[in-house]
Structure formats: structure tokens, C-alpha cells
N, C-alpha and C positions, 0 to 999 in steps of 0.2 A: 286186220292182220298185223297188229302191233307186236313185235317181238323185241323186248328190251328197249322200248322207246320208239321214236318216230322212224327208225330205220328198219322196221319190220316188214320189208318188202318181200315180194315173191322171189323165188329162187331162179327164175328164168330170165336172166338179165344181161347177157352180153350181146350187143348188136351183131348181126350176121357178119359184118366186115371185120369185127374184132375177135369173134368167138373161134376158139380152137379146142380140139379135144384135150390137148395138154400142151402148154406153151413151153418152148425151149428157153433155157436161161438166156438173159440178155448177153449180147456180145461183151466179152471181157470178164464175164462172171466165172467161166470155167477156170478152176485152179486158184480162185481168189484167196482161198484159205488153204492152198495146197501144202503149206508147211505144217499144217495141223491135221492132215488126214490120219485116219487110224485104221486098224484092222478090227475094230469093234463091230458090233451088230446094231443096226438101227431098225427098230420095229415101228411100223406105222399102222395104227388101228383105224380102219375106215378107207374104203376104196372108191370114194366119190372123187370129184374134181380136186378137192383139197389134198386128199391122201395121195392120189396119183401124181399131182403136181409136186408134192413134197419129194416123192421118189425121184422124179425127173430133175428137180433142183439139186438134190443131194449129189446125184451123179455128176450133174453139170458143174457143180461148184467144187468137186474134188474128193468126195467121199469114196474111199476105196474098200471099205469094209462091207459086210453083208447088209442087205436090205430085205426085210420081210414085210409084205403088205397083206393085211388081213381084210377081207371083205365079207360082210354077213349075207349078202345075196349070192345066189348060185350063178348069176350072170357075170360075164367078163365086165370090167368097169366100163361105164357108159356115161354119155353126156346127157344131162337132164333137160336143158332148154327145149329140145324138140318134143318132149313128152306132151306138152300142152298145145302143140301145134301140129307139126308134120306127122308125128306118130298117130295122133288121134284121127287125123283126116285122111289117113292112108286108105281106109276102106278095108272091109273084111276079106275081100277077094284079092287084094294086093299083098305082095310079099312085105313083111315088116321092114320098116326103115332101119338100116344099120346105124345104130347110134353109139357103137363101141368107140372108145378112145383110140386114136391112131398112135398107139405106143407099143413098141416091141419090148415087152418085159423081159424076155429071154436075153435080148441084146444088152439090156441095161443091167442084167444079172440081178433081177429082182425076183425073189421067191414069192409069187402071188398065190395066196391061199384063199379060195372062194368058199362060200358057205360056212364060214367060221365066225361065230359070234362071240365077242368079248363079254365075259360075265363078271370078272373081278380083277382089280389091280392090286398086286402086292408090291408096293413101291420099294420097301426096304429090301426085299429079296430080288427086285428087278425082274418080276415075272408078271405076265398077264395070263389069267385063267380063262380059257375059252371052252366052248362046248365040244371042242375036238382035242382038248388037252392043254398043257401048260407051255407057254412060249416065253423064253428068256430074252432079255435085251440088255444092251449097255446104254443106249439112248432110245427114248420113246417119244413118238409124236402122236397126239390124239387128234383124229380127224373124223370122228364118228357122225358128224352132221346133225340133222334134226329129223324129227318124225312128225307126221301129220296129226293134228289134234282131232280126236273122234268125239262125236256127240255121246253123252252118257247113255248107256243102255243099248247102243247100236252095234256092238261088237258081234260079228257073225250074222247080222240081219241081212237077208237076201235083198238084192237091189240097191244096196247102199255102198257108195264108192268114195275113195279118196283119190287124189291125183298127185302122187309124189314119186312113185317108183315105176320101173319099166313094166312090172306086172300090173300095176294100177292102170297104166295106159292101155296095155293089151286087153284088160278086162273091159275097158270102156269103148274100145273100137267097135265091137259088134252092137253096142247100145246105140252109138251114133249112126251106124250103118242101118239099123232098123228104124231110125227116125222116131224114136220114142219121145214121149212127153217127159221132160226132165225138170226136176226142181233142184236148184243149186242153193245150198245153204251158205251164206256169206257173200257179201258184195265187196270183197277186197280185190287185190290184184289177181289172184289165181281164180277167184270166182268169175271175174270179168273175162279173163282169158278163156276159161273153159266155156262160158256162155257164148263167146264169140265163135269158138270152134263148133259148138253144138248147133248154132244157128246156120253156120256155113254148111253143115251137114244136113240141114233141113229139119232139125228137131224143133218142137215147140218147147220154149224155155221160160221158166219162172224163177227169178232170183229173190230169195227172202233174206232180209238183214235185220238183226235185232236192234241196231242203232237207227237213228232217224235219217240217215243218209249213207251213201256209199263212202267207204274209206274214212269213216268217222275216227277221230283220234290220230289220223295220219296226215290228212290235209284239212284246211279250214273250210267252213261252209261256202265262203265266197268262191271257192274253186269247185267243190264237189256238187254244189247246186247245179252247175252247168254240166257236170259229168252225168248227172241223173238222166239228162236228155239223150245221152248216147245210147242208153239201154232201149228207150222207146224207138229211136231211129232204126235200131237193129231188129225191132220186133220182139224184144225181150220184155216181159212183164217184170217190173221191179217193185217189190213190196218192202218198204222200210218200216221201222218200229214194229217188227213182226217176229218176235222170238219164237223159236220152235219149242213146243211143249212135248211132242212125241212123234216118233215115226212108226207107222203101221204099214202092213203090206198094202201097197198101192196108194198110199196117202201120206201126206205130211200134215200133222195137226199143229196149228199155231196156238199161242198162248190165249188168244181171244176166242178160241173154240172153233174157228173156221178150219175147214179141211181142204187141202189142195190135192187133187189127183196127181199121182206121180208114178210113172212106169219105172223110173230110176231116180235116185237121189245122190247128188254129188256134194260132199261136205268139204268146204274150203274155209275153215274158221281159224287157220293159223297153224303154226308148227312150234315145237319145243325142242330145245337141245337134247340130243341123245347122250346124256351124261349121267343118268341115274345109276349106271353100273359102277360108277366111281365112288359111291358113298363109302365113307370110312376108309378111304384109300390113302389119305394124305394129300390128295389133290382137292383144293378148296373149290367150292361152287359158289356162284353169286345168287342173288335173290331170284333170278329167273331160271335157276337150275343149270346155267351154263358154266363151263370151266372158267375160273377166274384167272386169266393170264395177265402178265405184266406187259409193259410196252416193248419188251423184247420177245413176247409170246412164250415166255417161260411160265410154268405153273409153280405151285407151292411145293411140288415134289422134285427132288434133285434129278436133273437130266431128263425131265419130262416137259415137252412143249405141247402147245395146242393151237390148231388152225381151223379156219372155216366156221361153219354154222354152230359148232358145239362150244365155241369160246367167245368170251367178251374180253375187251382190252381197254385200258385207259387212253383217251385221246387228248393230248395237250392242245391240239388244234381246236377242238370243240369243248374242252373243259369238262368232259364227262366220260363215263365208261360206255362203250358202244358194243352192241351185239348185232352184227350185220349178217343177214341171211341173203346173200346174193353172190352171183357168179364171180364178179370182179374181186371180191374179198377172198374167194377160194383160190384165185390165181396169185394175188399179190402176197397174201400171208405166207405161203410156203417159201417164197424167196427169202423173206426175213428169217423165218424159223430155221431154214436150212443153213443160212449163213451163221446164225448164232449157235446152232448145234455144232457147227464146225469150229467154234471158238471165236466168232465175231462178236461185235457189240453194236448191232444195228437196231434202231428204233422203228417200231411199226406205227405209223400215224397217217393212214391214207385219206384221200378224199373219196368217200363212198360214192358208188355209181351203180345205176341199174337202168333197165329199159323194159318196156312192156308193149306188146301189140294188142290192141283191143278195139273192137267196133270200128275197124277201118282207120284207126289212128295210131301213130307211132309216138309213144310217151317215154320221156327220159327224165331222170332225176339224178342230180349230183349234189353232194355235200350233206349238211345236216342242219335242220332249223328247229327252233323252239317257238312257242306261242308269243314270246316276248319280242321276237325279231320283227323288223319292219318288212311287211309284204309289199312288193312293188310289181304290179302287172305290166307287161309289155304287150300291147295289143288287146283286142276285145276277146274276153274269155268265152263268149258265145260263138266266136268265129272258128274257122277250121285250123288256124295256126296262131299260136300265142306262146308267151313265156311268162313265168312268174319268178321274180328274184326275191331273196330274203337278205336283208342287210342287218348287221349288228354293229352299231356305232359307225355306220358308213361302210363297213367291210362286208364284201360279198361272202356269205356263208353257205348259200344253197340256191339251186335253180331247178325249176320244173319246166320242161319244154314239150310242147305238142306241135309237131310239124314244122319246127324251126331248127333244123340240125346245125346251122351255122352258129346260132346262139349257144348251143351246147358245146360245140367245139371251142369257141372262145371262152365260155364260162369256165370250163374245166381248167384251162390254163390260169385264169384269173383266180379261181378258188385255190389253186396250189400256191399262188403268190400272196394270198390274203389281201387282194387288191381293194383299195378304197375307191368307191364309185361316186360320181355326181348323180344324185337321184333324178334330177330333171332330165338329164341326158339318157340315163339308163332306162327310164320309163318310156322313152320314145322308140317305138319299134323300127323306125327308119334309121336310127343311129346304131352303127355296129357297137356291140358291147365293149370291145377293146378301146373304142373312142370315148367311152364314158369314164375311163380311169382318170382319177385326179392326180 
């Protein structure tokens, strides 16, 4: 699930103690640019976390003009992290879990328009063409997110599912409730999370992966070789080096000609930025099809900003452009975009963070690493709790943590500081990370 580099993680990433449907601006943020408020109209395209958070931040930071929020789904804006967990495991007989954002759009004076899909941007005219008509703006924020990648030739095929939207999760609940035999295509983060939920529901699960190991291209073999065992422990059959050749009713056909029986197929092979509608608009896209934002989250079109899964941005911290598909980015980016829309000049250069619950383990990652960075394990990777650090010229640039929350809490502070660590001390799991700083 690589999306724009090694940070192509799944979108279900804020730990329960941090996650909020929409976070209020930090204390002191309200009115930070109050002398620059306008009576203009701000249009936000996309009603996921990034779009909703942008509306909340604009009001919190002093925007007194109109705010229009367009969502292409018919549902009120909702939180995605529970889709791969609580919503799936609710059971067909239970009332659906309420995952709507806890935001009073009327009190915020936000004009929320659901079931409205953006089709074209006319930047010079400051208009967005939608399937419901034309919407004018003075300031525009693009927050259209990403869409799940489908296997070629599977569109509309019965029994084939993705897991990205509320409708996707609702369609899969009765599948899990019926305890069907499920084949999951893709051993990335979302594939592992869904396989975990399906096994908890009592389904027989087979995961097929085209690469030779889970999370290939995201984590090195020294780590993923141990993760392979997680599948077996949970009773999930994992087949690697097994690209899918075709899907047929009741079966998945692999490239080697073998056929796997499947009452249902769940495809988790990544996501792509939902930015194709911006072609020829004046908003530049990068090589991954994401909106090419600058370090202030401005696009190449005047008064147009971009946040969340649909946008990449340059990171001075990591020396490259990042495309980050996770919850924390959808919360942090809107703070910067709102401040700059209001006339500020704030740089966006976060330390990326995500988490995942799979096969009885709590996995967290922060930062960004490359193959050239020095990998430093803390503890036995075959054990129940361990961490892995990545150092670049001694500087901590990333950390992966399984079952060691204190390591993550300390590492996130050290990552922000670009702390230099003593490798010998940092590799000792008995030594607190903060004590390994040189």
C-alpha cells in the first residue's frame, strides 16, 4: 500500500485516546488572524476529516465570511477509523454504529451540501462545476481525499468489495455475520486490519499478496518476515508471490493457475488521490496524481489550498515531497491551511504518525525513513513487544513500535527535535529512549 513513497499507510490511524470526530483549534488560535477576516466565501470541496476540520479551523481562527462544504456522499460527514473495526463487527442484527462527526454545522454557519460531486474547477472564474450546478468561491480548499484502487475488470462484479466508505462497511457487515469464506487481495495495512476483523467474526480468511511478503516496499524483510507469523497465529492463510489473474464468481484465480474458493473478495491494494477532476484547471498535479501543494499548502492556482489525502507537500524535515494518507495529517494540515488562507505565513512540515490494530497487536509508526537509513531494533522482533528505530547520520528520523507505547511517546518528541541518539544506548530496550540522546 505505498502511496507516494514509504508513507502510504492506511487511513485508520489515530489512537482511540487521541481520535476526535473533529478537533477544535488549539487554545489561543481563535482570532489569531482576526485583523484579516473577510466577508468573502470559502468553499471546501470534500467532507471527510480534512474538509470538516478545515471548516472548524476557519471559524476558530476568525473567518467570518461564508463557508460552503461539499460532500460527494449522501451521508453526513463521518469518521473513517471505525469502519475497519467497530462498524464491521457490529453484526447485522445490531443498530449501525454512529460514526458521524460531532460537529454542529448549523452553529458554525457552514452550508453543508451532501451528495454533491465536484466535476471541474474553473480557477480563473473562481467556480467549481458540480453535478448539482456551479458554486462560486473567493477562497478554495481542496480536501477530496483518495479512492480505493480496484482490480482491473472487477467493477460491478458481485461479491467483490472495497473498504473505504461507510457504504463499503455496511455492505461487508452481513458478509462477516454470515461467516463466509473470504479472500483478501493485498497484505498491506488495510488487508491485515480487515483480516483481523473477519477472523474475529468467525470467517475463514485467505490473504493473497503479489509481492514476496506483507508490506513489501513499506518495511524491510527483517521486520515483515516476523509479521508473516502474525497471520498464521490468527488462523489466516497468507499466500505471497501470488498475483491475482482474474476474479470469477465464487473463486479467485491466481497467476499460477490455482483457484481459491471465495464467497466474497475484499480488495485492499491501495488508494489514489481523488484529484483527476482537476485536470487542465491550473492546479498542478504531481507524478502520483496528487495536488502539488507548497509548504504553505497553497496550490499553483491563486487562493486555492489543498489538505489531506489528495495533496502532497515538500518536507524540509525529510528532504522530499510527501503524500501522506492518514488521519493525523487530515487534522494537522487544516490548521496550517486555515491560518494561511486568513493571511498567515505558516509552514507545514509535520512528523507523520499512524497506528494500526491487527492480529492482537497495537502497531504505531512515526516519522519517515528510506532504505539508506540505519535500522536499529530495540528488543526481539519475534517477541510480543519491540521497537525499531531508523537513524540518519545519528539523527532519529522514524520509529516503528509494537506494544511499547512509552517508546512511541518519547520518540515523537525526539523526532520533532531531530534528536541525535547514541546507537548503543538506543538499541537497549531497557534504556528509555530519552536517555539515549547525545
